[in-house]
C-alpha positions as CSV (number, residue, x, y, z in Angstrom):
1,M,-4.4,-3.8,35.0
2,K,-2.8,-6.8,36.3
3,P,-0.2,-8.7,33.8
4,A,-2.4,-11.6,33.2
5,E,-5.2,-9.4,32.2
6,I,-2.7,-7.5,29.7
7,L,-1.8,-10.6,28.2
8,T,-5.3,-11.9,27.9
9,N,-6.0,-8.3,26.2
10,R,-3.2,-8.6,23.8
11,K,-4.5,-12.0,23.0
12,I,-7.8,-11.0,22.1
13,M,-6.6,-8.1,20.2
14,K,-4.4,-10.5,18.2
15,K,-7.4,-12.7,17.4
16,I,-9.6,-9.5,16.5
17,A,-6.9,-8.2,14.3
18,D,-6.9,-11.6,12.2
19,I,-10.4,-11.1,11.4
20,L,-10.4,-9.6,7.8
21,P,-12.8,-11.4,5.8
22,Q,-12.8,-9.1,2.8
23,T,-10.9,-9.5,-0.4
24,G,-9.4,-6.6,-2.0
25,R,-8.5,-6.0,-5.8
26,V,-5.9,-4.6,-7.8
27,E,-7.3,-1.5,-9.7
28,W,-4.3,0.1,-11.0
29,I,-0.5,-0.4,-11.4
30,G,2.0,2.5,-12.4
31,L,5.9,2.1,-12.6
32,R,8.4,5.1,-12.3
33,P,11.0,4.4,-14.8
34,R,13.1,7.3,-13.3
35,A,13.2,9.6,-10.6
36,K,10.7,12.4,-11.2
37,A,9.8,10.8,-14.4
38,P,5.9,10.4,-15.1
39,L,4.7,7.0,-14.0
40,E,3.8,4.4,-16.8
41,V,0.6,2.6,-16.2
42,V,0.7,-1.0,-16.9
43,T,-1.7,-3.9,-16.6
44,S,0.7,-6.3,-14.7
45,A,4.1,-6.4,-13.5
46,L,6.6,-8.9,-11.8
47,V,7.9,-8.3,-8.3
48,T,11.1,-10.0,-7.0
49,V,12.5,-10.1,-3.4
50,E,15.9,-8.7,-4.9
51,Q,14.3,-5.9,-7.0
52,G,11.1,-5.2,-5.8
53,L,8.6,-3.9,-8.5
54,G,10.1,-4.7,-11.8
55,G,10.5,-1.6,-14.2
56,D,10.2,0.8,-11.1
57,H,13.3,3.0,-10.4
58,Y,12.8,3.1,-6.6
59,R,13.5,-0.1,-5.0
60,G,14.5,1.0,-1.6
61,S,17.8,0.4,-0.4
62,S,16.7,-0.7,2.9
63,G,13.9,-3.1,1.1
64,K,11.3,-1.2,3.1
65,R,10.0,0.5,0.3
66,Q,10.0,-2.0,-2.6
67,V,6.4,-1.6,-3.6
68,T,3.8,1.1,-2.4
69,L,0.1,0.9,-2.4
70,I,-2.9,3.1,-1.8
71,Q,-6.5,2.6,-1.4
72,A,-9.1,3.6,-4.2
73,E,-11.2,4.8,-1.5
74,H,-8.8,7.2,-0.2
75,L,-8.2,8.8,-3.4
76,D,-11.9,9.5,-3.5
77,A,-11.4,10.9,0.1
78,V,-8.8,13.2,-1.0
79,A,-10.6,14.4,-4.0
80,S,-13.4,15.4,-1.9
81,M,-11.1,17.3,0.4
82,L,-9.7,19.3,-2.5
83,G,-13.1,20.0,-4.0
84,V,-12.3,18.1,-7.2
85,N,-14.0,15.1,-8.9
86,R,-11.2,12.6,-9.0
87,I,-7.5,12.3,-8.3
88,D,-5.5,10.5,-10.9
89,P,-3.4,7.7,-9.4
90,L,-0.4,9.0,-11.5
91,W,-0.4,12.0,-9.3
92,T,0.2,10.3,-6.1
93,R,3.2,8.3,-7.5
94,R,2.1,5.0,-5.6
95,N,2.6,1.8,-7.4
96,I,-0.8,0.0,-6.8
97,V,-4.3,1.2,-6.3
98,V,-6.5,-1.5,-4.4
99,S,-10.2,-1.2,-3.5
100,G,-12.2,-3.0,-1.3
101,I,-9.7,-3.7,1.7
102,N,-8.4,-1.6,4.4
103,L,-4.6,-1.4,3.8
104,L,-4.0,0.2,7.3
105,A,-5.3,-3.0,8.9
106,F,-2.1,-4.8,7.4
107,A,0.0,-3.0,9.7
108,G,3.0,-5.3,10.9
109,R,1.5,-7.9,8.8
110,Q,2.0,-10.0,5.4
111,F,-0.6,-10.4,2.9
112,A,-1.2,-11.6,-0.6
113,V,-1.3,-9.5,-4.0
114,G,-1.8,-11.7,-7.1
115,E,1.0,-14.2,-6.8
116,A,3.3,-12.0,-4.4
117,I,3.4,-11.8,-0.9
118,L,4.2,-8.4,0.8
119,A,4.9,-7.1,4.2
120,F,3.7,-3.8,5.5
121,T,6.9,-1.8,6.6
122,D,5.5,1.6,6.9
123,Y,3.1,4.3,6.2
124,C,3.6,6.1,2.9
125,E,3.6,9.7,4.0
126,P,3.0,12.3,1.5
127,C,6.2,14.4,0.1
128,E,6.1,18.0,-1.1
129,R,5.3,16.6,-4.6
130,M,1.7,16.3,-3.5
131,E,1.3,20.0,-3.3
132,Q,2.9,20.2,-6.7
133,N,0.7,17.4,-8.3
134,L,-2.6,17.9,-6.5
135,G,-2.6,21.6,-6.1
136,S,-2.8,23.8,-3.1
137,G,-3.7,21.7,-0.1
138,G,-2.6,18.5,-1.6
139,Y,-0.2,17.9,0.9
140,N,-2.4,18.0,3.9
141,A,-5.2,16.0,2.0
142,M,-3.0,13.2,1.6
143,Q,-2.1,13.1,5.5
144,G,-3.4,9.8,6.7
145,H,-4.3,8.9,3.1
146,G,-0.9,8.2,1.5
147,G,-1.1,4.6,1.4
148,I,1.6,1.8,2.8
149,C,5.1,0.8,1.9
150,T,6.1,-2.8,1.8
151,R,8.8,-5.1,1.1
152,V,8.7,-8.3,-1.2
153,I,8.6,-11.7,0.8
154,R,8.0,-13.8,-2.2
155,G,7.8,-12.6,-5.7
156,G,5.3,-13.1,-8.4
157,K,3.2,-11.6,-11.1
158,I,0.5,-8.8,-10.0
159,A,-2.1,-7.9,-12.3
160,V,-4.9,-5.6,-12.5
161,G,-7.9,-7.6,-11.2
162,D,-6.0,-9.5,-8.8
163,A,-7.1,-10.2,-5.5
164,V,-5.6,-8.7,-2.0
165,R,-5.9,-10.6,1.0
166,L,-4.6,-10.4,4.5
167,L,-2.5,-13.6,5.5
168,T,-3.5,-14.6,8.8
169,T,-0.6,-16.7,9.7
170,S,2.0,-13.7,8.9
171,A,4.6,-13.3,11.3
172,N,5.3,-9.8,12.4
173,T,7.5,-7.7,10.1
174,D,9.4,-5.6,12.4
């Protein structure tokens, strides 16, 4: 491929990546007050650039894991793989469950959740606790379904029922 063709293809791919007309919805919010403590389910939380998710012990010293999100649809997929009816979001230890939008399409992008703006920083890989929390095979079932890690770009309130939407004008977060 010639350099001009590569550049044209990149522009096309960027334009396609900006097309995400769906708007998701916050379904659940959980806070981890201490390491290894059970999550506390809340209906809203305040996020700040400095502290991440208020009331959550894990703020990520690098700022790359201030808030974690997972898709409700992925919880259904994991439940199916494990042969159970449902996966309680508490067991995944993620902060926010969303539905109706593909979080993986947010890679390298910024997006709005309620009043806050978050930036995708990495995939939230499962840890050994998934085997403990979900049972035998839980770790492997969560591979590719663990959600995403984010840093806070602009703070604000996030509540159950809030919209989740891609910001097409966001800059790369690398």
